[in-house]
C-alpha positions in Angstrom: 0.0 0.0 0.0 2.3 2.9 1.1 5.3 3.0 -1.2 3.5 1.6 -4.2 0.6 3.9 -3.7 2.8 6.9 -3.2 4.7 5.9 -6.4 1.5 5.5 -8.3 0.3 8.9 -7.1 3.6 10.6 -8.0 3.5 9.1 -11.5 0.0 10.3 -12.0 0.8 13.9 -11.1 0.1 14.0 -7.4 2.5 16.2 -5.5 3.0 16.5 -1.8 4.8 19.3 -0.2 8.5 18.8 0.3 9.7 17.4 3.6 13.2 16.7 5.0 13.1 13.2 3.6 10.8 11.2 1.3 8.1 9.1 2.8 9.7 5.6 2.9 7.6 2.7 4.3 7.9 -1.0 3.8 6.0 -2.4 0.9 3.3 -4.7 2.2 0.5 -6.4 0.4 -2.6 -8.3 1.3 -3.0 -9.2 -2.4 -6.2 -7.3 -2.5 -7.8 -9.5 0.1 -8.0 -6.8 2.7 -8.6 -3.1 2.5 -9.7 -0.1 4.4 -13.1 -1.6 5.0 -11.6 -4.5 7.0 -9.3 -2.1 8.9 -12.4 -0.1 9.9 -14.3 -3.2 10.8 -11.4 -4.3 13.1 -11.4 -0.9 14.8 -15.1 -1.2 15.5 -14.8 -4.8 16.7 -12.2 -3.6 19.2 -14.8 -1.2 20.7 -13.6 2.0 19.1 -16.1 4.3 17.6 -17.1 8.0 17.6 -18.6 7.3 21.1 -15.3 5.8 22.5 -12.3 7.7 23.5 -9.0 6.4 22.1 -5.6 7.6 21.0 -4.6 7.4 17.4 -2.1 4.7 18.3 -4.8 2.5 19.9 -6.9 2.9 16.8 -4.2 1.9 14.4 -3.0 -0.9 16.6 -6.5 -2.3 16.6 -6.7 -2.1 12.8 -3.4 -3.8 11.9 -4.6 -7.4 13.0 -7.8 -7.0 11.0 -5.9 -6.5 7.8 -3.1 -8.9 8.6 -0.2 -6.4 8.0 1.5 -3.9 10.2 1.4 -0.8 8.0 -0.9 1.6 9.8 1.2 2.0 13.0 4.5 2.7 11.1 2.6 5.1 8.7 1.2 7.0 11.7 4.5 7.2 13.5 6.3 8.5 10.3 3.6 11.1 9.6 3.3 12.2 13.2 7.1 12.8 13.4 7.3 14.5 10.0 3.9 15.9 8.9 3.5 17.5 5.6 0.9 20.0 4.5 -1.5 19.0 1.7 -3.1 21.4 -0.7 -6.6 19.9 -0.4 -8.1 22.3 -3.0 -5.6 21.1 -5.5 -6.1 17.5 -4.5 -9.9 17.7 -4.9 -9.4 19.3 -8.3 -6.9 16.6 -9.4 -9.4 14.0 -8.2 -12.1 15.6 -10.3 -14.3 16.7 -7.4 -15.8 20.1 -7.3 -19.0 22.1 -6.7 -21.4 23.8 -8.9 -24.5 25.6 -7.6 -24.0 24.0 -4.2 -24.0 20.5 -5.7 -21.0 18.1 -5.9 -19.9 17.5 -9.5 -17.3 15.0 -10.8 -14.9 15.5 -13.7 -14.0 12.2 -15.2 -11.2 13.8 -17.3 -9.3 15.0 -14.2 -5.7 13.6 -13.8 -6.6 11.5 -10.8 -10.2 10.7 -11.6 -9.3 7.0 -12.0 -8.2 6.9 -8.3 -11.5 8.6 -7.2 -13.5 6.1 -9.2 -11.6 3.2 -7.7 -12.4 4.2 -4.1 -16.0 2.9 -3.9 -14.8 -0.5 -5.2 -12.2 -1.0 -2.6 
C-alpha cells in the first residue's frame, strides 16, 4: 500500500509538499484480500467508535490485525514525526471533485479521476 501507492500517485501527477526526507515505508500487500473496510471493521470490533475515546495509536494498533499487516502504525509514526501540508483544494481538483451551484460535481477527465472512481470499489 504505502510505497506503491505513493509511487503511483507521484507518477499520476500528485505532488505532496517537500519534507526533509521522502516518505519511505515498507511495501506490504494483502494481495487485494484486505482493504480499508476490513481495517475499519477491526477498529469497530475492538470497541472503538465515535462514542469511545482512544488515542490514534490505539486505533491503528487495533486495525493492523484486521488487515493482517503492520502498516498503519508505522505510517502514523512517520507522519506524526514529520507531517507535511497537503493542498486539499488542488487534490480535490486533481481527483475531479468540485462544486457547482452548491452540488457536488465530478470531472472524469481529471488527472486522478481513476483513483477517485476506484475508491468505492475498494
